[in-house]
C-alpha positions, 0 to 999 in steps of 0.5 A: 110646585106652583105654590109655597109649602102649605101653612096652617093658620088659626081662626081669625088669622089675617092672610092679607089686609086691605091696602097692602101691596098684593104680592101673592094669591092664595090656594085654600086647601082647607077651612073657610076664609072671608074676603071683606072690605071696610066701609067709611063708617067702620062697618065690615062688608064680607063680599065673599065666603071662600071654601076649600079649593078656592083661589083667593086674592085674584081680584087685587092682582090688577091693583097697587093696593089690595082691595080686601082683607082675607080672614080665616073664619075657621082654622085653615091651610093655605099655600101662597103663590107668588104673582110671578109664578102665577104669571109664568103659568099663564105664559106656559099654559094657554088652557089654564089662562082660558080656564081662569078667564072663564072662572072670572066671568063666573065670579062676575055673574055671581056678583051680579046675581048677589047684588040684585038679591041684596038690593031687591029681596027681603031678608029671608030671601037673602038667607035662603039664597046664601044657604042654597049657594053654600050647599051647592058649592059644598056638594061639588066638593063632596062635603054636603049630602041629604040636603045638609051641611056644616055652616061654620059662620056666626050670625054676625058674619052672615049679617055682614055678608047679607047687609043684615044685623045679627039679630035680624039673621037670628030672627030669619033662622027662627022663622025658617025653622017655624015654617019648616024650611030649615033646621039649624043645630049648632053648625049643622044646617038641614034644608027641609024644603029646598024647592020652597027655598029656591022659590023664595030666594029668587036665585037665578039657576045658571047653567055654566058652559062646559066647552071652552074650546072657542077660547083656544081657536077650536073651529069645532067649538 
C-alpha cells in the first residue's frame, strides 16, 4: 500500500500549514480541501480547490518549507504518503513518473489560464469560469449531472479564490440568477445556460493529450 491508512478529519481541520517542513503528500479520498497562502497584509488567497481523487501538497516537494496551507473545507478522508514512498514509486514505475510530469504541466496550464482570467476579466466572468471548472471536474468523477452539482463553498471562500469580497460574490450570484444563467439553492448549483456562461467566462477550452508514449521513448508516438 502506497499511503498510510485513511484518516477522517472534520471541516476546518488543517492537514499541513504553510512554512512547515513538507514530509508527506496527501491523497484526497473524499471531501473538499482548499490550498491557501497568507498575504503580507494578513489576507488569505485560496489558490486551489481540491476535489476527491486529487493529490495534495506536491508543489512543496521542491521546497524546504511548505508553500501553502491545506485546510478541509468539508469533512474529508485522506491518506498520507511519505515522500520517500512516493520517490520509490517514481524509481520503480517510469509510466507513473511520466503521468505525474504531465499532470504537473496540466496544472501549470490551468494556473496560467486562471492568472489571465483574474487579472483581465470582470467578476461575473471569474465566477462563471469557476462554476464551469468545478462542474467539469465533478462530472469526470461522476458527481455532476444535468448541468447541476453541489458546491459546498461559502461566498467568502469563493471570494478568497477569485480576489473578490463576499459581498461582491453574493451580488454576482444574484445577477446570474436574475439573467437566467444559474440558480443556487443552498449548496446546489444549476447551470441554466452553460453556453452563455462559457462565452462570458473567456475560459480556454483546452484539449489534453491522451498519448504520453513519446515520454517513454516510443518511436510510434
